[in-house]
C-alpha positions in Angstrom: 15.5 -7.7 -0.2 16.1 -10.5 -2.4 13.4 -11.5 -5.0 11.4 -14.6 -3.9 9.7 -16.8 -6.3 6.2 -18.0 -5.7 4.6 -21.3 -7.0 1.7 -21.4 -9.1 -0.4 -24.6 -8.8 -3.4 -25.8 -10.9 -4.3 -22.4 -12.1 -7.6 -21.7 -13.8 -8.2 -22.1 -17.4 -10.8 -20.6 -19.6 -13.0 -23.3 -18.5 -12.4 -22.5 -14.9 -10.2 -25.1 -13.2 -10.1 -25.1 -9.4 -7.7 -27.0 -7.4 -7.8 -28.7 -3.8 -4.4 -29.8 -2.7 -4.0 -32.1 0.3 -0.7 -32.0 2.1 -0.3 -33.8 5.2 2.8 -33.4 7.6 2.6 -29.7 9.2 1.2 -28.7 12.4 -2.3 -27.4 12.1 -4.0 -25.8 15.2 -1.2 -26.4 17.4 1.6 -23.7 18.4 4.4 -26.3 17.6 6.0 -25.8 14.2 6.3 -29.5 13.5 4.1 -32.6 14.1 5.2 -35.7 16.0 5.5 -38.7 13.7 4.0 -42.1 14.6 6.4 -45.3 14.3 5.8 -46.3 10.7 4.1 -43.2 9.6 5.0 -40.1 7.8 4.0 -36.5 8.3 1.5 -35.2 5.9 -0.1 -31.8 5.2 -3.7 -31.1 3.6 -3.8 -28.0 1.5 -6.3 -26.7 -1.0 -5.8 -24.8 -4.4 -7.9 -23.8 -7.3 -8.4 -22.5 -10.7 -11.7 -20.7 -10.7 -14.4 -20.4 -13.4 -14.4 -17.3 -15.3 -17.8 -15.9 -14.0 -17.6 -17.5 -10.5 -17.1 -14.6 -7.9 -17.1 -17.0 -4.9 -17.4 -20.8 -4.4 -17.7 -21.9 -0.7 -17.4 -25.8 -0.6 -17.6 -27.9 2.6 -15.3 -31.0 2.3 -16.6 -33.4 4.8 -14.1 -36.1 4.1 -10.9 -37.1 2.3 -9.5 -40.6 2.5 -6.8 -42.7 0.7 -6.9 -46.3 0.1 -4.1 -48.8 -0.4 -3.6 -51.3 -3.5 -4.3 -54.2 -1.1 -7.8 -53.3 -0.6 -7.5 -52.6 3.1 -9.7 -50.0 5.0 -9.4 -46.5 3.6 -7.3 -43.9 5.8 -9.2 -40.6 6.8 -7.3 -37.4 6.4 -9.6 -34.9 7.7 -10.4 -34.7 11.6 -13.7 -32.5 10.8 -15.4 -31.1 7.9 -13.7 -28.0 6.4 -15.4 -25.1 4.5 -13.1 -23.4 2.0 -13.7 -20.8 -0.6 -12.1 -22.2 -3.8 -12.2 -19.3 -6.4 -9.8 -17.1 -4.2 -6.9 -19.5 -4.2 -6.0 -19.7 -7.9 -2.4 -20.8 -8.3 -1.4 -21.1 -4.5 -2.2 -23.8 -2.1 -3.8 -23.3 1.3 -3.4 -26.0 4.0 -6.5 -27.4 5.4 -5.2 -30.2 7.8 -2.2 -31.7 9.1 -1.9 -35.4 10.1 0.2 -38.4 9.9 -0.2 -41.3 7.4 0.8 -44.9 8.1 3.3 -46.4 5.8 2.0 -48.1 2.7 1.2 -47.7 -1.0 -1.9 -45.7 -1.8 -3.4 -45.9 -5.1 -6.7 -43.9 -4.9 -8.2 -40.8 -3.0 -11.8 -40.3 -2.2 -13.4 -36.9 -1.5 -16.8 -36.2 -0.2 -18.5 -32.8 -0.3 -21.4 -32.0 1.8 -22.4 -28.5 0.7 -21.6 -26.1 -2.0 -22.7 -22.3 -2.4 -21.6 -20.1 -5.5 -22.0 -16.6 -6.2 -21.7 -15.9 -9.9 -22.6 -13.9 -12.8 -25.9 -15.2 -14.5 -26.6 -15.0 -18.2 -28.3 -11.6 -17.5 -25.2 -9.9 -16.0 -26.6 -10.1 -12.4 -24.6 -11.2 -9.4 -26.4 -14.2 -8.1 -26.0 -16.6 -5.1 -27.2 -20.1 -5.0 -26.7 -23.4 -3.0 -25.9 -26.0 -5.2 -27.6 -29.5 -5.5 -25.2 -32.4 -4.7 -25.7 -34.8 -7.6 -22.8 -36.8 -6.7 -21.1 -35.7 -3.5 -18.5 -38.6 -3.3 -15.8 -39.3 -6.0 -12.8 -41.8 -6.1 -9.9 -40.9 -8.3 -6.8 -43.0 -9.0 -3.3 -41.9 -7.7 -1.1 -42.2 -10.7 1.8 -42.9 -9.8 0.8 -44.3 -6.4 1.7 -42.5 -3.3 4.4 -44.4 -1.5 4.7 -43.6 2.3 7.8 -45.0 4.2 7.9 -43.0 7.1 10.9 -41.1 5.9 10.0 -37.6 5.5 6.8 -35.7 4.7 4.5 -36.5 2.0 1.9 -34.5 0.0 -1.4 -35.2 -1.7 -2.8 -32.6 -4.1 -6.5 -32.7 -5.1 -7.4 -30.3 -7.9 -11.0 -29.5 -8.6 -12.1 -28.3 -12.1 -14.8 -25.8 -11.4 -16.0 -25.7 -14.8 -16.8 -29.2 -14.8 -17.8 -29.4 -11.1 -20.6 -26.7 -11.3 -23.5 -26.9 -13.8 -25.9 -23.9 -14.2 -29.3 -24.4 -15.8 -31.5 -21.3 -15.2 -31.6 -20.9 -11.7 -30.6 -24.4 -10.9 -26.9 -25.0 -9.8 -25.5 -28.7 -9.4 -22.0 -29.6 -8.1 -20.5 -32.8 -9.0 -16.7 -33.0 -7.9 -14.4 -33.1 -11.0 -10.7 -33.7 -9.6 -7.1 -34.2 -10.6 -5.0 -35.9 -8.0 -1.0 -36.0 -7.5 0.8 -37.6 -4.6 4.5 -37.2 -3.8 7.2 -37.2 -1.3 7.9 -33.5 -0.4 11.9 -34.1 -0.6 11.3 -35.1 -4.4 9.2 -31.8 -5.4 10.7 -28.7 -6.5 10.6 -25.6 -4.1 7.5 -24.1 -6.0 5.4 -27.1 -5.7 5.8 -27.2 -1.8 4.8 -23.5 -1.4 1.6 -22.8 0.7 -0.4 -19.6 1.7 -2.6 -18.6 4.6 -4.1 -15.4 5.2 -6.0 -14.3 8.3 -5.7 -12.9 12.2 -2.5 -13.7 14.1 -3.2 -16.0 17.0 0.3 -15.8 18.4 3.7 -14.6 17.1 7.3 -14.6 18.3 10.8 -14.3 16.9 10.8 -17.8 15.9 7.2 -18.6 14.8 3.7 -17.2 13.8 0.3 -18.8 14.3 -2.4 -17.6 11.9 -5.9 -18.5 11.7 -7.2 -19.0 8.1 -9.9 -16.4 7.1 -11.0 -19.0 4.8 -11.3 -22.4 6.6 -10.9 -21.1 10.3 -8.1 -23.6 10.9 -5.0 -22.5 12.6 -1.4 -23.1 11.1 2.1 -22.3 12.7 4.8 -21.2 10.5 8.5 -21.1 11.6 10.4 -17.9 11.2 14.0 -17.9 10.5 16.7 -15.6 8.9 15.3 -16.4 5.4 11.7 -15.1 6.2 11.1 -11.8 4.4 9.1 -8.9 5.6 8.1 -5.8 3.8 10.3 -2.5 4.7 9.8 -1.5 8.3 8.0 -4.8 9.3 9.5 -7.2 11.9 8.1 -10.1 13.8 8.2 -8.0 16.7 6.1 -5.2 15.2 3.3 -7.7 14.3 0.4 -7.6 16.8 -1.8 -10.5 17.8 -5.3 -10.1 16.1 -3.7 -8.3 13.0 -4.6 -9.7 9.6 -1.4 -11.0 7.7 -0.7 -13.0 4.6 1.9 -15.8 5.1 3.6 -17.2 2.2 5.3 -20.5 3.2 6.9 -23.7 2.2 6.4 -27.4 3.6 9.5 -28.9 5.1 10.6 -32.6 4.9 10.4 -32.8 8.8 6.8 -32.0 8.7 6.9 -28.3 9.4 5.9 -25.0 7.6 8.5 -22.4 6.8 7.4 -18.7 6.5 9.0 -17.3 3.4 7.2 -14.1 3.5 4.9 -12.3 6.1 2.9 -9.5 4.8 0.6 -7.4 7.1 -2.7 -6.6 5.6 -4.4 -4.5 8.1 -3.6 -1.5 10.3 -4.7 -0.7 13.9 -7.4 1.8 14.4 -7.0 5.0 16.5 -8.1 3.1 19.6 -5.1 0.5 18.9 -7.8 -2.3 17.9 -7.6 -4.3 14.9 -10.0 -3.9 12.5 -12.7 -5.9 10.6 -12.0 -6.8 7.1 -12.5 -8.9 3.8 -10.9 -10.1 0.8 -12.8 -10.4 -2.4 -13.8 -9.2 -5.9 -15.3 -5.8 -6.6 -18.6 -5.7 -8.6 -19.5 -2.1 -8.6 -18.2 1.4 -7.7 -20.0 4.5 -6.5 -18.9 7.9 -7.4 -19.7 11.3 -5.7 -20.9 14.3 -7.4 -17.3 15.4 -8.4 -16.7 12.0 -10.2 -14.5 10.7 -7.4 -14.8 7.2 -6.2 -16.4 7.2 -2.9 -17.0 3.4 -2.3 -17.7 0.2 -3.9 -19.5 -3.1 -3.4 -17.4 -6.3 -3.3 -18.4 -10.2 -3.1 -16.2 -11.3 0.0 -14.2 -14.5 -0.4 -12.9 -14.4 2.9 -14.1 -12.5 6.0 -12.1 -11.3 8.9 -14.2 -10.3 12.0 -17.4 -11.8 13.3 -19.6 -8.9 11.9 -18.7 -9.4 8.3 -20.5 -12.6 7.0 -22.6 -11.3 4.1 -22.7 -12.4 0.4 -22.3 -8.8 -0.4 -20.2 -6.1 1.3 -20.7 -2.2 1.0 -17.4 -0.4 1.3 -17.2 3.3 2.1 -14.2 5.3 1.4 -12.9 8.6 3.0 -10.1 11.1 2.8 -8.5 9.1 5.6 -8.6 5.6 3.6 -5.0 4.6 2.8 -4.1 2.3 -0.2 -1.3 -0.2 -0.4 0.6 -2.6 -2.8 1.8 -5.8 -1.2 5.5 -6.9 -1.2 5.1 -9.6 -3.7 3.0 -7.4 -6.1 6.0 -5.0 -6.1 8.4 -7.9 -6.9 6.0 -8.7 -9.9 6.4 -5.2 -11.3 3.8 -3.1 -9.7 4.9 0.4 -8.4 4.5 0.9 -4.7 2.4 4.2 -5.6 0.4 2.5 -8.4 -2.8 1.8 -6.5 -5.2 4.6 -5.3 -9.0 5.2 -5.2 -8.7 6.2 -8.9 -7.4 2.8 -9.8 -10.4 0.9 -8.3 -12.7 -0.9 -10.8 -15.2 -3.7 -11.0 -13.3 -7.1 -11.4 -10.4 -6.3 -9.2 -9.5 -8.1 -6.2 -8.6 -6.3 -2.8 -8.2 -6.7 0.8 -10.1 -4.2 2.9 -9.9 -3.5 6.5 -11.7 -1.0 8.7 -14.7 -0.5 11.1 -17.9 -2.5 10.5 -21.0 -0.4 10.4 -24.5 -1.7 10.0 -24.7 -5.2 8.5 -23.1 -5.6 5.2 -21.1 -2.2 5.4 -17.5 -1.5 6.1 -15.8 1.8 6.5 -12.7 1.4 5.0 -9.3 2.4 6.9 -7.1 0.5 4.4 -7.5 -0.9 0.8 -4.7 -3.2 -0.4 -4.4 -4.5 -3.9 -4.8 -8.4 -3.8 -3.9 -11.2 -6.3 -6.4 -12.8 -8.4 -6.4 -15.9 -10.8 -7.6 -15.4 -14.4 -8.1 -18.3 -16.9 -7.9 -17.8 -20.6 -6.1 -18.9 -23.9 -3.0 -17.4 -25.3 -3.6 -15.2 -28.5 -0.1 -15.9 -29.6 3.2 -17.2 -28.7 4.7 -15.1 -25.8 7.0 -12.3 -26.8 10.3 -11.4 -25.2 12.7 -13.5 -23.3 13.0 -14.9 -19.9 12.2 -13.5 -17.2 10.5 -10.7 -19.0 7.7 -12.0 -21.4 4.7 -10.1 -22.6 1.6 -11.7 -24.0 -2.2 -11.3 -24.5 -4.8 -13.6 -22.9 -8.1 -14.3 -24.6 -10.9 -14.4 -22.1 -14.0 -16.5 -21.8 -17.2 -14.6 -22.9 -18.6 -15.4 -19.5 -15.6 -13.9 -17.6 -16.5 -11.3 -14.9 -13.8 -9.0 -16.7 -15.8 -9.3 -19.8 -19.0 -8.6 -18.2 -17.8 -5.8 -16.0 -15.1 -4.2 -18.4 -15.9 -5.4 -21.8 -12.4 -7.2 -22.0 -12.0 -9.7 -24.7 -8.3 -10.2 -24.0 -5.8 -8.9 -21.3 -2.3 -7.7 -21.5 0.0 -9.7 -19.1 3.6 -9.2 -18.3 6.1 -11.6 -16.4 9.2 -10.7 -14.2 11.9 -12.3 -12.4 9.4 -13.0 -9.5 7.1 -15.1 -11.8 6.9 -18.7 -11.1 5.6 -21.4 -13.3 3.8 -24.6 -12.3 2.0 -27.8 -13.2 4.6 -28.9 -15.8 5.5 -25.5 -17.1 8.9 -23.8 -16.9 10.0 -20.4 -18.4 11.5 -22.2 -21.4 8.5 -24.3 -22.0 6.1 -21.3 -21.6 8.1 -19.4 -24.1 7.2 -22.3 -26.7 3.5 -22.3 -26.2 1.3 -21.7 -29.1 -1.8 -19.7 -29.8 -4.9 -21.3 -28.2 -2.9 -22.9 -25.2 -5.0 -22.9 -22.1 -3.2 -21.2 -19.0 -4.2 -19.6 -15.8 -2.5 -16.5 -14.5 -2.2 -15.5 -10.9 -1.3 -11.9 -10.5 -2.1 -8.3 -9.9 -4.7 -6.4 -12.0 -4.5 -2.7 -12.6 -6.0 0.1 -14.9 -3.8 3.1 -16.0 -5.1 6.6 -16.3 -5.6 5.8 -20.2 -8.1 3.0 -19.3 -5.7 0.3 -20.2 -5.7 -2.9 -18.3 -2.6 -4.9 -17.3 -1.9 -8.1 -15.3 1.4 -8.5 -13.4 1.9 -12.2 -13.3 3.1 -13.9 -10.1 2.2 -17.3 -11.3 1.6 -19.1 -14.6 0.1 -22.6 -15.3 -1.2 -25.0 -17.9 -4.6 -26.5 -17.5 -5.2 -30.1 -16.9 -8.5 -31.8 -17.6 -9.9 -33.6 -14.5 -9.3 -37.4 -14.3 -12.0 -40.0 -15.0 -13.4 -41.2 -11.6 -12.9 -45.0 -10.9 -15.8 -47.3 -11.2 -18.2 -47.1 -8.3 -17.6 -43.5 -7.3 -20.5 -41.5 -6.3 -22.9 -42.0 -3.4 -24.1 -40.0 -0.3 -22.2 -38.4 2.5 
C-alpha cells in the first residue's frame, strides 16, 4: 500500500490555536458527489479546523452565520444554510467540511463570523475537569481577506477561518468568556497544494457503493459524500463492499476543482456486535483510568469530543473494558510509524485520544467492544532545532504548564518523531521545519503512546507553525 501524506492546517500552538476552515463547493447532505454550479458562480466548500488550547479537553461552538463581503460594499453573501455546532479541539491540523454551497462571481475582501453559543470542558487551576457555558462578549467578528478572494466561476474556491482558542476563550475563576479570534485565508482550489485541500469526516455511514460513500459527521451532524475511485486506500481486508451502512468510519479526502470530495483513505472505526448491529461509540480524551485488584486496567473515563449513537451525549463517559475488548491502530498511524500491535489495554493512560465503540449501558457508560488509538493535536515550542534529516526528524516539544499532558502525566516536554507520512502545513515544508530554531511555536497532530518503561512518544502525522490571529476590522462585534 503506498504511503499517503496528510495535510496539517492551523495546528495548535502553546497558546492554543484553533482553526475553522470554510470551503465551499462539495456536496453536503446529498448523495451526489458534486454540486451543480449556477451561472456566474463557483462551487465552494465550508470546513473547520482547529489548534486546541493545551488545557481544553472539548470546545463545542455553534456557528450561526458565516458571510463574505465584496470590496464594492454590496450585501454580504451568506455561506451557511443553518447554524452548525462543531467541536473544535478534536480537529487540530485537519479540516472538516461543515457546508457546501455556490458563491457568485466577484472579489471578496472580508469575512464575518457569528457564534451563538460556546461550551468548553477544561482543566481548571485546581486540576479538576470543569464544563462551562461561555459568555459571548462579542459574538460577531469581521476580518479582512488578504489577499482578496477572487471568484470567477471557473473551479472551486476555498475559504479558511482559523480560530485561536487561547485568545478566544478567557477564564476568570469560574467565568468563561468567548470572543472569536480568527485568521482568514481564501484561495482557488486549483492554486493550492494537495495538502491544503485535504479534509476529514468521521461518523456513521449513511450509504456506500463501489463509487461513493456518504458519511454523517459525528461532530456537526452534517452529511458529506465522497467519490471512491482506484486511488482510494483501505486497510488490509477492507473494501467498499465490506463497509456496512451505520458503521463508524473516518474518511480522509480531498477537495477537487469540480466541486466534489474524493476519498483518499477510508478507515473503519467500529465493529458489529454478535447480533450484527452497529455499536454506539465516542471519540475523545481519556482523563482517568481504573485498575482492578491485580493492577490491570479495567476501564477509563473520557471526555467525548464526538459521539456516535443517540444514547451517548454526556460530558463524561465511563468505559468498561473486558477480556473480549479488542484494540486497534488505524492505518494512518501505522504509516506514521506506530506498530500495528503497539496499542493494548496496558498502553492506555490519561491524556490519550481514543475512539471507543461498544454497547451503551446506563447513562454515561459504555461497554467497550473495540478501542482504537486516535490522533490528537498538541501545541508547544521547540526545545532545539530538529535533529536528523528528512523525512526522519526527531525533536522535543516544550509543553505549556497548563497542558492536560502536564497535569495528568507530569510532562514538561514530549519526544516526537516524523516519517515519510508526515505532512507540513501553514507555510512549513520539511526543509523549513529542519531550520526552525529553539522556541519556535508549532502544533503537532499525531498518535501518542507510552512504552513499558514509561516513556512517552508522539508519532507525527502533521506539523504546522502557529499564526497570531488577525486584527478585526473596525466596527466588528455586535449581537446575533
